[in-house]
Each structure stands twice: as C-alpha cells, then as structure tokens.
C-alpha positions in Angstrom: -5.4 0.4 30.0 -3.8 -3.0 31.0 -2.8 -3.2 34.9 -2.3 0.2 34.7 -0.2 1.0 32.1 -1.5 3.6 29.3 -1.9 2.2 25.7 -2.6 5.9 24.5 -0.6 6.9 21.3 3.1 8.3 21.9 2.4 7.3 25.9 5.8 5.2 26.1 7.6 8.4 24.5 6.2 10.9 26.6 8.9 10.1 29.1 11.5 10.5 27.0 10.2 13.7 25.8 10.2 14.9 29.3 13.8 13.7 30.3 15.0 15.4 26.9 13.5 18.9 28.3 15.2 18.4 31.5 18.4 17.6 29.9 17.9 20.8 28.1 17.0 23.2 30.9 20.1 21.5 33.0 22.6 21.7 30.2 21.1 25.4 29.7 22.4 25.9 33.4 25.4 24.8 32.6 26.0 27.0 29.8 25.2 30.1 32.1 27.7 29.0 34.7 30.6 28.8 32.4 29.5 31.8 30.5 29.5 34.1 33.9 33.2 32.5 34.5 34.7 32.8 31.4 32.9 36.2 30.2 36.4 37.8 30.7 37.8 35.6 28.1 35.4 36.2 25.6 36.5 38.4 22.3 33.0 39.8 22.5 31.0 38.8 26.0 27.8 41.4 25.1 27.3 38.9 22.1 28.3 35.9 24.0 25.2 37.5 26.6 23.0 37.7 23.5 23.6 33.9 22.7 23.1 32.7 25.9 19.8 34.5 26.2 19.1 33.0 22.7 19.5 29.7 24.2 17.5 30.5 27.0 14.7 31.6 24.5 15.1 28.4 22.5 15.2 26.3 25.2 11.7 27.2 26.3 10.3 27.2 22.7 11.5 23.5 22.5 10.3 22.3 26.1 6.5 23.8 24.9 6.8 22.5 21.5 7.8 19.1 22.0 5.3 18.5 25.0 2.9 18.3 22.3 2.9 15.2 19.8 1.9 17.8 16.9 4.9 19.6 17.9 7.1 16.8 17.5 7.6 17.2 13.4 9.7 18.2 11.0 9.2 22.2 11.2 10.2 22.0 14.8 13.3 19.2 14.3 14.6 21.3 11.8 14.3 25.0 13.3 15.9 23.3 16.3 18.9 21.8 14.4 19.5 25.0 12.4 19.3 27.0 15.6 21.6 25.1 17.8 23.9 24.8 14.3 24.1 28.8 14.1 25.0 29.2 17.5 28.0 26.1 17.4 29.1 28.3 13.9 29.1 31.7 16.2 31.4 30.4 18.6 34.7 31.0 16.7 33.8 34.8 16.3 32.2 35.5 20.0 34.4 33.5 22.0 37.7 34.0 20.0 40.1 31.7 18.4 42.9 32.8 21.1 40.4 31.5 23.9 39.5 28.6 22.3 43.4 28.2 21.6 44.2 28.6 25.3 41.5 25.9 26.2 37.9 27.9 26.9 34.6 25.6 26.3 32.8 26.3 23.1 29.8 28.4 24.1 26.8 25.5 23.8 29.1 23.0 25.2 26.7 20.3 26.5 23.6 22.0 25.3 24.3 21.5 21.7 23.0 17.5 22.0 19.5 18.7 22.5 18.5 18.2 18.7 20.3 15.1 18.4 18.3 13.4 21.7 15.1 15.1 20.1 15.8 13.7 16.5 16.7 10.1 18.0 13.4 10.4 20.3 11.3 10.9 17.1 12.8 9.1 14.4 15.0 6.4 15.6 18.7 5.5 15.6 19.1 7.0 11.8 17.5 10.2 12.4 19.6 10.6 15.7 22.9 9.6 14.1 22.1 12.3 11.0 21.5 15.2 13.9 24.9 14.0 16.0 27.0 14.0 12.6 26.2 17.4 11.8 26.3 19.0 15.0 29.7 17.3 15.7 31.4 18.1 12.7 30.5 21.8 12.8 31.7 21.6 16.7 34.8 20.2 15.6 35.5 22.5 12.5 35.3 25.8 14.9 37.6 24.3 17.3 40.4 25.0 14.8 42.4 22.7 16.8 40.6 18.8 17.5 41.7 18.2 20.9 40.9 14.4 22.0 38.5 15.8 24.6 36.8 17.6 21.9 36.8 14.3 19.7 35.8 12.4 22.7 32.8 14.5 23.0 31.7 14.2 19.3 31.9 10.6 19.6 29.9 10.6 22.9 27.3 12.4 21.4 26.8 10.0 18.3 26.8 7.3 20.9 23.9 9.1 22.3 21.9 9.7 19.3 22.5 5.7 18.6 21.1 4.5 22.0 18.4 6.7 22.9 17.4 6.1 19.2 17.3 2.9 19.9 15.8 2.8 23.1 12.6 5.0 21.4 12.1 2.5 18.7 11.7 -0.3 21.7 9.1 2.2 22.9 7.0 2.6 20.3 7.6 -1.4 19.3 6.3 -2.3 22.9 3.6 0.3 22.3 2.3 -1.2 19.5 2.1 -5.5 21.0 0.6 -3.7 24.0 -2.5 -2.3 21.6 -2.5 -5.3 20.1 -2.6 -7.3 23.2 -5.2 -5.1 24.5 -7.5 -5.5 21.1 -7.1 -9.3 21.5 -7.8 -9.3 25.3 -11.3 -7.3 24.3 -12.0 -9.7 21.3 -11.6 -12.8 24.2 -13.7 -11.4 26.2 -16.6 -10.3 23.8 -16.0 -13.8 22.1 -16.2 -15.8 25.4 -20.0 -13.6 25.7 -21.3 -14.2 22.5 -20.3 -17.9 22.5 -22.2 -18.7 26.1 -25.3 -17.0 24.8 -24.8 -18.6 21.1 -24.4 -22.3 23.3 -27.6 -21.6 25.2 -29.5 -20.8 22.0 -28.7 -21.5 19.0 -26.4 -24.4 19.0 -29.0 -26.5 21.4 -31.6 -25.7 18.8 -29.5 -26.9 15.6 -28.3 -30.0 17.4 -32.0 -30.7 18.0 -32.9 -30.5 14.6 -30.1 -32.6 13.1 -31.0 -35.4 15.7 -35.2 -34.9 15.1 -34.5 -35.1 11.5 -31.7 -37.7 10.9 -34.0 -40.2 10.1 -36.4 -38.8 7.9 -36.2 -38.8 3.8 -36.3 -35.8 1.4 -36.0 -32.3 2.1 -36.4 -32.6 6.1 -33.5 -35.2 6.0 -31.2 -32.4 4.0 -32.5 -29.8 6.8 -31.6 -32.0 9.6 -27.8 -32.6 7.5 -27.6 -28.9 6.9 -28.2 -28.0 10.6 -25.5 -30.6 11.4 -23.0 -28.8 9.6 -23.8 -25.4 10.9 -23.5 -26.5 14.3 -20.2 -27.8 13.8 -19.0 -24.9 11.9 -20.5 -22.5 14.2 -18.8 -24.5 17.1 -15.6 -24.7 15.2 -16.1 -20.7 14.8 -16.9 -19.8 18.6 -13.7 -21.9 19.6 -11.4 -20.3 17.0 -9.0 -17.5 18.0 -10.6 -14.6 18.4 -8.6 -12.1 15.7 -7.2 -14.9 13.5 -3.8 -15.6 12.9 -1.1 -13.3 15.0 0.8 -11.0 13.6 4.3 -11.2 13.3 6.8 -8.2 14.2 6.4 -7.0 11.0 2.4 -6.8 11.4 1.8 -9.7 8.7 -0.6 -12.5 9.2 -0.5 -16.1 7.7 -3.5 -15.8 4.6 -3.5 -19.7 4.6 -4.3 -19.9 8.5 -6.7 -17.2 8.3 -8.6 -19.2 5.6 -8.7 -22.3 6.9 -11.6 -20.9 9.2 -13.9 -21.3 6.0 -13.0 -25.2 5.9 -16.0 -27.7 6.6 -17.5 -30.8 5.4 -18.6 -29.0 2.5 -15.6 -26.4 1.7 -12.3 -27.7 1.2 -9.2 -25.2 1.6 -5.9 -26.1 0.4 -2.8 -23.7 1.3 1.2 -23.8 0.8 3.1 -25.6 3.3 4.3 -22.7 4.5 2.6 -19.4 5.6 1.4 -16.8 2.9 2.3 -13.8 4.7 0.5 -10.6 4.0 -0.5 -7.3 5.8 -2.5 -7.8 8.7 -5.6 -5.5 6.8 -4.6 -6.9 3.4 -5.3 -10.4 4.5 -8.2 -9.5 6.3 -10.0 -7.9 3.7 -9.0 -10.7 1.5 -10.3 -13.5 3.8 -13.6 -11.4 3.8 -13.8 -11.2 -0.1 -13.1 -15.1 -0.1 -15.8 -15.5 2.6 -18.3 -13.3 0.3 -17.6 -15.8 -2.3 -18.3 -18.6 -0.3 -21.5 -16.9 0.6 -22.6 -16.6 -2.9 -21.9 -20.4 -3.5 -23.9 -21.7 -0.3 -26.8 -19.6 -1.9 -26.7 -20.5 -5.7 -24.4 -23.5 -6.0 -25.3 -26.3 -3.2 -22.6 -25.1 -1.1 -20.2 -27.3 -1.9 -16.6 -25.5 -2.8 -12.9 -25.6 -3.1 -10.5 -22.8 -2.2 -6.8 -22.8 -3.2 -4.2 -20.4 -2.0 -1.3 -19.9 -4.1 1.9 -17.9 -3.4 3.7 -16.9 -6.4 6.1 -14.6 -4.6 5.0 -11.4 -6.5 1.5 -12.1 -6.6 -1.1 -13.9 -3.8 -3.9 -15.7 -5.6 -7.2 -17.3 -4.1 -9.0 -19.3 -6.3 -12.6 -20.2 -5.2 -14.4 -23.1 -7.4 -17.5 -25.0 -7.1 -19.8 -27.6 -9.1 -22.9 -25.9 -9.4 -25.2 -24.7 -12.2 -22.7 -21.6 -13.1 -23.7 -18.0 -13.9 -26.0 -17.3 -16.9 -24.4 -14.6 -19.0 -25.6 -11.3 -18.2 -26.5 -12.2 -14.5 -23.5 -10.2 -12.8 -24.3 -6.7 -14.4 -28.3 -7.5 -13.7 -27.4 -7.9 -10.2 -25.5 -4.8 -10.2 -28.3 -3.1 -11.9 -31.0 -4.1 -9.3 -28.5 -3.2 -6.3 -27.5 -6.5 -5.3 -23.4 -5.7 -3.8 -22.5 -9.7 -3.3 -20.0 -9.4 -6.4 -19.6 -6.1 -7.4 -18.8 -4.7 -3.9 -18.0 -7.1 -1.7 -15.7 -8.8 -3.9 -14.5 -6.9 -6.4 -14.7 -3.5 -4.6 -12.4 -5.2 -1.9 -10.2 -6.1 -4.7 -9.9 -2.9 -6.2 -8.9 -1.4 -3.1 -6.0 -3.5 -2.5 -4.8 -3.0 -6.1 -6.1 -6.6 -6.9 -8.0 -8.3 -9.7 -11.3 -10.3 -10.2 -11.8 -12.7 -12.6 -14.8 -15.1 -13.0 -15.0 -18.3 -15.2 -18.3 -19.8 -15.3 -19.9 -22.1 -17.5 -23.7 -23.3 -17.6 -23.6 -26.5 -15.9 -19.9 -26.7 -14.9 -19.7 -24.5 -12.0 -17.7 -21.3 -11.2 -14.2 -20.4 -10.5 -13.8 -16.9 -9.0 -9.7 -15.9 -9.0 -8.7 -13.1 -6.6 -5.3 -11.6 -7.2 -3.4 -9.2 -4.9 0.0 -7.9 -6.0 2.2 -8.6 -2.9 4.6 -5.7 -3.5 1.4 -3.2 -3.7 0.5 -4.1 -0.2 3.8 -4.0 1.7 3.5 -0.4 3.7 6.4 1.5 3.1 8.9 1.6 6.0 8.6 4.8 8.4 11.1 7.0 8.3 12.1 6.4 11.6 12.3 3.2 12.0 16.0 2.8 11.7 
C-alpha cells in the first residue's frame, strides 16, 4: 500500500463491480414499479410476475457472484447474458404485441444493461460492445416497430459498454503501474540499505588493497589492480537503477540498457543505437544468462570479454567472446557430469525456457564465443482478451 492506496489484485475494479450491483438493484426496483403500474395492460400478467421474480432472483445471484474475483469469469458472464437475453425475447409474448404497439415499455427496460456493464468491466471495450450489440439487436427485434426512443436506448447501451470498458481498462493499467511503483520503491530502499553497508565495509577494504598494492609488482600488483576494478564495478552497481531500465506501457525493457550494467574496464558491451525491446521477464533471463557467461570468463579466461547485442527483428542475439585459452574438447560434458551447473543450467537452461538456443564456438588458445539467441515472436505475450 502506498499513501493508503490498495495494490491488491483487482483492487481498482472493486468500486466498479459495486456500482454495477447498485445499478442492478435500482433498475430492478424500476422494473417492479412499471410492472405494477402496467399489469392490467399485459397479455399474461401472471407470466410477467414470474419473470419479475426471476429477474429479482438473478439480480441476487449476480450481485453475490460478481462480488468474488473467482466469479467474474466466463461461466457467470455467459449465464448472465443468456438469462437477460431470454427475458428480452419473452417480452412480446408476456407483454403482448398490442401493448407494445401502444407504447408500453418492455419488461426488462433498463435492467437489461446489467450484463453489458459486467462484460465491459471484466473485458474492456470490445467485450462490452459485443454484449451491448447482442442485447440491443434482441431488444429492437422484439418491439416490432422501432421508435426513435427505442433506438436511442440501444445507442445509449452501446455507449455504456464502450465507456465503462474504457474506464475499466484504465483502472487495470493504473493498478499495474502502481504495483511497479511499489516494487521500485521497495527495491530502492533495499538497495540504499545495502549500499550503506557495502560502503562502510567492502568498498573501503577494496580501496585500501588497491592503494597499498598499486606500487607492487607481480601477483600483489595484479591483486591490487583487480581490487580497483571490482571497487569501480561495485560502486557503479550500487549506484545504478534498482531494477534496470524501466518497462514501457507494453511491459518491455531495453535489453541493451539492461546489459550495460556489465560494462567495466575489462568487459566491453556493444548494442544498437536504438532500444532492443523485449518483455521484462525475457530480458531479465537473457541478461542473467549473459552474466553467467561473463562469470565463466572471469574464472577461466582472465576476465577480458566483449559482449555484442544484435537485433535482427525476429531474433535477438547476444554474443559473448573472450580471448582466453578456450574450452578443451569434452570439458562441458565432463562439467555437467560432475554436477557443475554454470553452462548447463545457468545458460542453456535459461535459453531453453525462453525457446532460444545456445551456440558455443571454442578453439584451444584462441578464445571462446557464446551466442545466445532468443526468437522475439515466441517471447511476446498474447494479448489478453479484455484489452480492447
């Protein structure tokens, strides 16, 4: 919760569902009032009373059903539309054609808009429009003669489906953005806490090692140089954005910006001038696989590496190349058999989960190149049905 604003799933839509419940109860009261007033005009008044009782019962069912997030799904949505549609189609027989031609209102009147609002809140503009068109066509067909007032009512119901659906979509988008803001704030606070501890301990030790050993030769001097590089890298890490590049409206992040965190004095990162957008989870996993590859370079190839990001439209490829001694033939299979998970799980496993591929080219004495390729089409999330 931020400033008293709830961030639970569906929290922003709850007032909309409550408003629909209030609307259905109020419109049912209006139906009862008209039914009592026009009962003597109906062709089958007892059948009309039965339908009004059915409408009251169904109102209770939907108010209770839509109050729970689990009930706002297709079974109840379709049943809601079907029940209201059946009542609309029964109107000519219950009310009577003569009464309808004389200007008597249909039995459901404003109550029939309930499913339209429910479909709009649950699925956005498109779903609300579909429900409105189905009920509007059925309502106009039962009247026989389409009057301007009846046509205006159908248009108003269609507009309600579109507008309420749009508002529901805005509520969902606002909820997602607020959730990201909450996560970013929590990550920022944790990073600041860790940064204070690291600054008071690790960074000072690394800086001391670098200063004391800078003038020494041999392994001591090399150790001082590495301490200096790690100090610079660590300072850059704790001062960077807590969650990498921000996601855009589609939930995508720039892979090139995400990989830039690995750049250092011994690691060169090259990416296209423009952004390389990928869905957030995919970009994070690909970046983690790249980090695992760079860890292997640091342990086995001296640490010097070149990272190249290529966006080929349908495929995004990250190449990691080093100038180390290379990988002896059979070494990867031997490492996997020994339970070492660096390449088999941290790299190959991640790429397999993303539907991507890993290609390893290594020549003894001439370095190693890993090519991590992810098909962009496979990484795109399917558009949710409600997003109209």
